[in-house]
C-alpha positions as CSV (number, residue, x, y, z in Angstrom):
1,M,-14.2,-58.7,50.4
2,T,-16.5,-56.1,52.1
3,H,-17.6,-56.2,55.5
4,Q,-21.1,-56.9,55.1
5,E,-20.0,-59.8,52.9
6,I,-17.6,-61.5,55.9
7,Q,-20.8,-61.0,58.0
8,D,-22.6,-63.3,55.9
9,L,-20.3,-65.5,55.7
10,L,-19.9,-65.7,59.3
11,E,-23.4,-66.0,59.7
12,R,-23.5,-68.7,57.6
13,Q,-21.2,-71.1,59.2
14,R,-22.8,-69.9,62.5
15,A,-25.5,-71.6,60.9
16,Y,-23.8,-74.5,59.7
17,Y,-21.8,-75.2,63.2
18,R,-25.5,-75.2,65.2
19,S,-27.0,-77.6,63.0
20,G,-24.2,-79.7,64.9
21,V,-23.0,-81.8,61.4
22,T,-19.4,-81.2,62.9
23,I,-20.1,-82.7,66.1
24,P,-19.8,-86.6,65.4
25,A,-16.0,-88.3,65.8
26,D,-16.7,-90.0,62.0
27,F,-17.4,-86.1,60.4
28,R,-14.3,-84.6,61.5
29,I,-12.3,-87.7,60.4
30,K,-13.8,-87.7,57.0
31,Q,-13.2,-84.5,56.4
32,L,-9.0,-84.5,57.4
33,K,-9.1,-87.4,55.0
34,K,-10.3,-84.9,52.3
35,L,-8.1,-82.1,53.0
36,Y,-4.6,-84.7,53.7
37,E,-5.6,-86.2,49.8
38,T,-5.9,-82.6,48.5
39,V,-2.4,-81.5,50.5
40,K,-0.7,-84.8,48.3
41,K,-2.8,-84.0,45.2
42,Y,-1.4,-80.5,45.2
43,Q,1.8,-81.4,46.5
44,N,4.3,-79.5,43.2
45,E,1.7,-76.7,43.7
46,I,2.0,-75.5,46.9
47,N,5.9,-76.2,46.8
48,D,5.7,-74.5,43.3
49,A,4.2,-71.3,45.4
50,L,6.3,-71.2,48.4
51,Q,9.5,-71.0,45.7
52,A,7.4,-67.7,44.7
53,D,7.3,-66.0,47.5
54,L,10.1,-67.4,49.3
55,G,12.5,-68.5,46.9
56,K,12.3,-72.0,48.9
57,S,13.3,-75.3,47.1
58,H,10.5,-77.7,46.4
59,F,12.3,-80.0,49.2
60,E,12.6,-77.4,51.5
61,G,8.7,-76.6,51.1
62,F,8.4,-80.2,51.8
63,M,10.0,-80.8,54.7
64,C,9.1,-77.2,56.5
65,E,5.7,-76.9,55.3
66,S,3.8,-79.4,53.1
67,G,4.9,-82.4,54.9
68,L,4.8,-80.9,58.2
69,V,1.0,-80.6,57.5
70,L,0.8,-84.1,56.1
71,T,2.1,-85.5,59.6
72,E,-0.2,-83.6,61.9
73,I,-3.3,-84.8,60.0
74,S,-2.1,-88.6,59.7
75,Y,-1.8,-87.4,64.1
76,M,-4.5,-86.6,64.4
77,L,-6.8,-88.7,62.2
78,K,-5.2,-91.6,64.6
79,H,-6.6,-89.6,67.6
80,V,-9.6,-88.0,67.5
81,K,-12.2,-90.4,68.2
82,K,-10.1,-90.7,71.7
83,F,-9.7,-87.0,72.1
84,A,-13.5,-86.1,71.2
85,G,-14.3,-88.8,73.6
86,R,-15.2,-88.4,77.2
87,R,-12.5,-88.8,79.8
88,T,-13.7,-90.3,83.7
89,V,-11.8,-88.5,86.4
90,K,-12.1,-89.6,90.0
91,T,-15.2,-88.7,92.0
92,P,-14.9,-87.2,95.6
93,L,-16.4,-89.5,98.5
94,A,-18.6,-86.7,99.2
95,Q,-20.5,-87.0,95.6
96,F,-21.0,-90.4,96.1
97,R,-22.8,-92.6,93.7
98,S,-22.1,-90.0,90.9
99,H,-19.9,-90.7,87.7
100,S,-17.5,-87.4,86.8
101,Y,-16.1,-86.8,83.1
102,R,-15.0,-84.2,81.2
103,Q,-16.3,-83.5,77.8
104,A,-14.5,-81.8,74.6
105,V,-16.6,-79.5,73.1
106,P,-15.7,-77.2,69.9
107,Y,-15.7,-73.5,70.5
108,G,-17.6,-73.4,67.3
109,N,-16.6,-70.7,64.4
110,V,-12.9,-69.7,64.2
111,L,-10.5,-67.4,62.9
112,I,-7.0,-68.7,61.7
113,M,-4.9,-65.4,60.8
114,S,-1.2,-67.5,59.0
115,P,2.0,-65.0,58.9
116,W,4.2,-65.0,55.2
117,N,6.9,-67.0,56.6
118,Y,5.7,-70.3,56.5
119,P,2.1,-69.4,54.6
120,F,0.9,-72.5,54.0
121,L,2.2,-74.2,57.3
122,L,1.0,-72.2,59.4
123,A,-2.5,-71.7,57.8
124,I,-3.0,-75.7,57.6
125,E,-1.7,-76.9,60.2
126,P,-3.5,-75.0,62.9
127,L,-6.7,-76.0,60.1
128,T,-5.9,-79.4,61.1
129,D,-6.6,-78.7,64.5
130,A,-9.5,-77.3,64.2
131,I,-11.4,-79.6,62.0
132,A,-10.1,-82.6,64.9
133,A,-11.6,-80.3,67.2
134,G,-15.2,-79.9,65.4
135,N,-15.9,-76.3,64.5
136,T,-16.0,-74.1,61.6
137,A,-12.9,-72.2,60.6
138,I,-12.2,-68.9,58.6
139,I,-8.6,-68.4,57.3
140,K,-7.0,-65.0,56.6
141,P,-3.4,-65.6,54.8
142,S,-0.8,-63.3,54.4
143,A,-1.0,-60.8,51.7
144,Y,2.9,-60.4,51.9
145,A,2.3,-64.5,50.5
146,P,0.3,-64.0,47.6
147,A,1.0,-67.0,45.4
148,T,0.4,-69.2,48.7
149,G,-2.6,-67.5,49.2
150,R,-4.1,-68.3,46.5
151,M,-2.8,-72.3,46.5
152,V,-4.3,-72.4,49.6
153,E,-7.5,-70.8,48.6
154,K,-7.9,-73.2,45.6
155,L,-7.4,-76.2,48.0
156,I,-10.2,-75.0,50.8
157,R,-12.5,-74.5,47.8
158,E,-11.8,-78.1,47.0
159,C,-11.9,-79.6,49.9
160,F,-14.9,-78.0,52.0
161,D,-18.1,-76.3,52.1
162,P,-17.7,-72.3,52.3
163,A,-20.0,-72.3,55.3
164,Y,-17.5,-75.2,56.7
165,V,-14.0,-74.3,56.2
166,T,-13.2,-70.8,53.7
167,V,-10.6,-68.9,52.9
168,V,-10.9,-64.7,53.1
169,M,-8.2,-62.8,50.7
170,G,-7.4,-59.3,51.6
171,G,-5.4,-57.0,53.1
172,R,-5.5,-54.7,56.1
173,A,-9.6,-54.3,55.4
174,E,-10.4,-57.3,55.7
175,N,-8.1,-57.6,58.2
176,T,-9.6,-55.4,60.1
177,A,-13.1,-56.3,59.3
178,L,-13.1,-59.9,60.1
179,L,-11.2,-58.5,63.9
180,D,-14.2,-56.4,63.9
181,A,-16.3,-60.0,64.3
182,K,-17.2,-62.1,66.9
183,F,-15.5,-65.3,66.5
184,D,-15.6,-67.5,68.9
185,M,-11.8,-68.1,69.2
186,I,-8.9,-66.6,67.2
187,F,-6.0,-67.8,66.1
188,F,-3.1,-65.9,65.1
189,T,0.7,-66.3,64.0
190,G,2.8,-63.1,63.6
191,S,4.3,-60.3,65.1
192,Q,4.0,-58.8,68.6
193,A,3.0,-55.8,67.2
194,V,0.2,-57.3,65.3
195,G,-0.6,-60.1,67.9
196,K,-1.7,-57.2,70.6
197,E,-3.8,-55.5,68.2
198,V,-5.4,-59.2,67.3
199,L,-5.5,-59.2,71.2
200,R,-7.2,-55.8,71.8
201,H,-10.1,-56.7,69.2
202,A,-10.9,-59.9,71.0
203,A,-11.3,-58.4,74.7
204,E,-13.9,-56.3,72.6
205,H,-15.9,-59.3,72.4
206,L,-14.1,-61.2,75.4
207,T,-13.1,-64.5,72.3
208,P,-10.5,-66.4,73.6
209,V,-7.0,-66.3,71.5
210,V,-4.2,-68.4,71.0
211,L,-1.1,-66.3,69.9
212,E,2.4,-67.1,68.4
213,L,4.7,-64.3,68.7
214,G,8.1,-64.6,68.6
215,G,11.5,-62.3,70.2
216,K,14.3,-62.6,70.2
217,S,15.8,-66.5,71.1
218,P,19.2,-66.5,72.2
219,C,21.1,-69.3,71.4
220,I,23.9,-69.8,74.1
221,V,27.2,-72.0,73.5
222,E,28.9,-72.7,76.6
223,K,33.1,-74.2,76.5
224,S,32.0,-77.8,76.8
225,A,29.9,-77.6,73.4
226,D,31.0,-79.6,70.3
227,I,31.7,-76.6,68.7
228,K,31.9,-78.0,65.4
229,L,28.5,-79.8,65.7
230,A,26.9,-76.5,67.2
231,A,28.0,-74.5,64.4
232,R,26.3,-76.7,62.2
233,R,23.3,-77.2,63.8
234,I,23.1,-73.6,64.5
235,V,23.8,-72.3,60.3
236,F,20.7,-74.7,59.4
237,G,18.3,-73.6,61.9
238,K,19.2,-69.5,61.7
239,F,19.6,-69.4,57.4
240,L,16.7,-71.6,56.9
241,N,14.1,-69.7,55.3
242,C,16.7,-67.0,55.0
243,G,16.4,-66.6,58.8
244,Q,12.8,-65.8,58.4
245,T,11.5,-68.6,61.1
246,C,9.8,-67.2,64.5
247,V,12.4,-69.9,66.1
248,A,15.1,-69.2,64.6
249,P,18.6,-68.2,66.4
250,D,18.1,-64.5,66.8
251,H,21.7,-64.5,68.0
252,V,24.6,-66.5,70.0
253,L,26.1,-65.6,73.1
254,C,29.0,-67.4,72.9
255,E,31.7,-68.8,76.0
256,K,35.0,-66.5,74.9
257,S,37.0,-69.3,75.8
258,V,35.6,-70.5,72.5
259,L,34.8,-67.7,70.7
260,E,37.2,-68.0,67.6
261,D,37.0,-71.8,67.0
262,F,33.4,-70.8,67.1
263,V,33.3,-68.4,64.5
264,K,35.6,-70.0,62.2
265,A,33.6,-73.4,62.3
266,V,30.4,-71.1,61.7
267,V,32.1,-69.5,58.5
268,E,33.2,-73.1,57.7
269,E,29.8,-74.3,57.6
270,I,28.4,-72.1,55.9
271,K,30.5,-72.7,52.9
272,K,29.8,-75.8,53.1
273,Q,25.7,-75.6,53.2
274,F,25.4,-73.1,51.1
275,G,28.5,-72.6,48.8
276,E,31.2,-69.7,48.9
277,N,29.0,-67.8,46.8
278,P,25.1,-68.5,48.6
279,L,23.4,-66.0,46.0
280,E,24.3,-68.1,43.9
281,N,22.6,-71.0,45.4
282,P,19.0,-71.1,43.5
283,D,18.3,-73.3,46.5
284,Y,19.3,-70.4,49.3
285,G,16.0,-68.2,49.5
286,K,14.9,-64.8,49.2
287,I,13.3,-61.7,51.5
288,I,9.6,-62.1,51.4
289,N,9.5,-58.2,50.3
290,E,11.7,-55.2,49.6
291,K,10.2,-53.4,53.1
292,H,11.8,-56.2,54.8
293,F,14.9,-56.1,52.6
294,A,16.1,-52.5,53.3
295,R,15.2,-52.9,57.7
296,L,17.7,-55.9,57.7
297,C,20.2,-54.4,55.1
298,G,20.0,-51.2,57.6
299,L,20.6,-53.7,61.0
300,I,24.0,-54.8,59.4
301,D,27.4,-53.0,60.5
302,Q,29.7,-53.6,57.6
303,S,32.3,-53.1,60.1
304,K,31.4,-56.0,62.3
305,V,30.6,-58.3,59.6
306,V,33.4,-61.6,59.1
307,F,31.1,-63.5,56.6
308,G,28.3,-62.3,54.3
309,G,27.0,-58.8,53.7
310,A,26.5,-59.2,50.8
311,T,23.0,-58.4,48.6
312,D,21.4,-58.7,45.6
313,P,18.2,-55.5,46.1
314,A,16.7,-56.7,42.6
315,A,16.3,-60.5,44.2
316,C,15.5,-59.4,47.8
317,R,18.3,-61.5,49.3
318,I,21.1,-61.5,51.6
319,A,23.8,-63.5,52.2
320,P,24.1,-65.7,55.2
321,T,26.0,-62.7,57.3
322,V,28.0,-63.9,60.4
323,M,28.7,-60.2,62.8
324,V,31.2,-60.3,66.1
325,N,32.1,-58.2,68.3
326,V,28.4,-56.9,68.8
327,T,27.1,-55.3,71.9
328,E,23.6,-55.3,73.1
329,E,23.1,-51.3,71.8
330,D,24.4,-51.9,68.5
331,G,21.3,-51.8,66.0
332,V,20.6,-55.8,65.7
333,M,20.3,-56.4,69.4
334,G,17.2,-54.1,69.3
335,E,14.9,-55.8,67.6
336,E,13.8,-59.6,66.5
337,I,16.3,-59.6,63.5
338,F,13.9,-62.2,61.2
339,G,16.4,-62.5,58.3
340,P,19.9,-63.6,57.9
341,I,22.5,-62.1,60.0
342,L,23.9,-63.8,63.2
343,P,25.4,-61.8,65.9
344,I,27.4,-63.2,68.1
345,L,28.0,-62.1,71.4
346,G,31.1,-63.2,73.6
347,F,30.4,-64.1,77.4
348,E,32.3,-64.8,80.6
349,D,30.4,-65.9,83.2
350,F,27.8,-68.6,82.7
351,D,25.6,-67.9,85.8
352,K,25.7,-64.1,84.8
353,T,24.6,-64.3,81.0
354,V,21.4,-66.8,82.6
355,D,21.1,-64.0,85.4
356,K,20.7,-61.8,83.0
357,L,18.5,-63.5,80.4
358,K,16.0,-63.5,83.7
359,T,15.6,-60.1,82.9
360,K,14.5,-59.8,79.3
361,E,11.0,-60.4,77.5
362,H,10.3,-64.4,77.6
363,P,11.4,-65.6,74.0
364,L,9.8,-68.3,71.5
365,A,13.1,-70.0,71.7
366,L,16.0,-70.7,73.7
367,Y,18.9,-73.1,72.7
368,L,21.8,-74.4,74.5
369,F,24.7,-76.2,73.8
370,T,26.9,-77.6,76.3
371,S,27.8,-80.9,78.0
372,N,27.3,-79.4,81.2
373,K,24.6,-81.3,83.3
374,K,24.2,-78.0,85.4
375,H,23.7,-75.6,83.1
376,I,21.1,-77.2,81.1
377,H,19.2,-78.0,84.3
378,R,19.4,-74.3,85.2
379,V,18.7,-73.0,82.3
380,T,15.7,-75.4,81.7
381,T,14.3,-74.6,85.2
382,E,15.0,-71.0,86.1
383,L,14.5,-69.3,82.6
384,S,11.1,-68.8,81.0
385,Y,10.7,-69.4,77.4
386,G,8.4,-71.1,74.7
387,G,10.2,-74.6,74.4
388,G,13.7,-74.8,72.5
389,C,16.7,-77.4,72.5
390,I,19.5,-79.0,74.1
391,N,22.6,-79.5,71.6
392,D,19.9,-78.4,68.3
393,V,18.2,-76.1,67.1
394,V,14.1,-76.0,66.0
395,I,13.5,-79.2,65.8
396,H,11.5,-79.2,68.3
397,L,8.5,-77.9,66.9
398,A,8.0,-80.5,64.0
399,T,6.4,-82.8,66.8
400,S,3.0,-83.8,67.0
401,E,4.0,-85.2,70.7
402,M,4.5,-81.8,72.4
403,G,3.3,-78.6,72.4
404,F,4.7,-75.7,70.6
405,G,4.0,-72.6,71.8
406,G,5.4,-69.1,73.7
407,V,4.9,-67.2,76.8
408,G,4.8,-63.4,77.7
409,A,5.7,-61.5,75.4
410,S,6.2,-64.2,72.6
411,G,3.0,-65.3,72.6
412,M,0.2,-67.5,74.6
413,G,-1.6,-70.9,74.2
414,S,-0.3,-73.3,72.0
415,Y,-1.2,-76.3,69.5
416,H,0.5,-79.3,68.0
417,G,-1.4,-82.8,68.3
418,K,-3.0,-82.9,71.6
419,D,-2.8,-79.2,72.5
420,G,-3.9,-78.0,69.1
421,F,-7.0,-80.0,70.3
422,D,-7.1,-78.7,73.3
423,A,-6.3,-75.1,71.6
424,F,-9.9,-75.4,69.9
425,S,-11.9,-77.1,72.4
426,H,-13.9,-76.3,75.4
427,Y,-13.9,-79.1,77.7
428,K,-17.0,-79.3,80.1
429,S,-16.4,-80.5,83.7
430,I,-19.9,-82.9,84.5
431,V,-21.3,-84.5,86.9
432,D,-23.8,-87.6,86.5
433,K,-25.3,-87.9,89.9
434,K,-27.2,-90.8,91.0
435,T,-31.6,-90.0,91.9
436,R,-30.5,-92.5,95.0
437,P,-29.6,-92.2,97.8
438,D,-30.2,-88.2,98.4
439,L,-28.2,-88.0,101.6
440,P,-29.6,-85.2,103.8
441,M,-26.5,-83.4,105.0
442,R,-26.4,-80.6,102.4
443,Y,-29.3,-79.5,103.2
444,Q,-30.9,-76.9,105.9
445,P,-31.8,-76.7,109.0
446,Y,-27.6,-78.1,109.7
447,R,-28.7,-78.8,113.3
448,S,-28.1,-82.9,112.7
449,K,-24.5,-83.3,114.8
450,L,-24.5,-86.7,112.6
451,C,-24.9,-84.5,109.4
452,K,-22.0,-82.0,110.8
453,K,-19.6,-85.3,111.6
454,L,-20.3,-86.2,108.4
455,V,-19.7,-83.2,106.0
456,R,-16.2,-82.5,108.0
457,F,-15.4,-86.2,107.5
458,F,-15.7,-85.8,104.1
459,L,-14.3,-82.5,103.7
460,K,-11.5,-82.9,105.6
């Protein structure tokens, strides 16, 4: 799509939004129902596309992508009328005979840029929130997941008028043309490097943004934890989608007194969940492309591998790999891994470990396995991170009842459920003042002693 074609498309969407058709809650509900039914209609084709791009099994595709989309749509269908309505707030005595309220209004024309690792979920879930909030939208899928991108395009074309919601396919040229355009809001999920470019372009137009990025999300295993359960849950979350999950545990910080038992339990769990030879498991996925496959292979130090390390270059597959005796200086600790490699580092002092984490960039997620309530309190109150779990991993993002988002280097803004509606809305603060009485105390000349006393009384 050319730069001019994108500009023309955006102009059509601006005209559509200015017509006011997206404002009534009933219109939004109708569109959400249409989206829900179309996702259900193409369930098998969606799963096929995810399998083609990422090797995901149909069950994993439903559990981690299309099923979560259906859940979010269902949530919005139940709540959109309430969210879109006025919310009365208290009026101070100084504004006697007024009605004060907050009114949610759409931003207008929004751009949603989705990544390749969850290419259906992270295109359609934010779209659900954008529709619920009353916006028009252009979706830009990742070129790295072409089958799912085409599926998203097909689904959206069947559901909506392009002047309302549409998809722009393509690569860097289309990304640049879209970012050069003036949107009313941008929602981006992806890497920190690209996130900086999105923010830089948005600043040119003073466009508000939500950035869902990533980082090296740590997982702490303390000596009081249930070691076998910790291993089971960490293996699930780390190797889900071949480790290509923004909130996957990037690495484990394990107390040295239980380190040996933990490593043994992790290896046992990998065998249980993926088999003795995971590369022969048809339900185990693949790395998105050769570029990322080569990058990940370069992070594996075979001298520190205690399990896994096998690769299949032809299929872009890397077996679940566990590395021990890892230090902060190792290459695998120098960047977000985003793949099926689990480095395990030992520690002796919990408090010093927490203090050290305070000096690092804020991660998108943090996980703690422990039964020590003091440790839980310290981690949840003192450390800054997007979100996380106690004695589990990943599952905190699978709910519409809590917002999901990063902080600092891991992003800004949040979405899911009410937070998603808020992310795509501006809240106007409105005072509806009655015409009588019109108290004179605020008007000049300020000479009346009584008026001065009343102002001091009201504003104390």
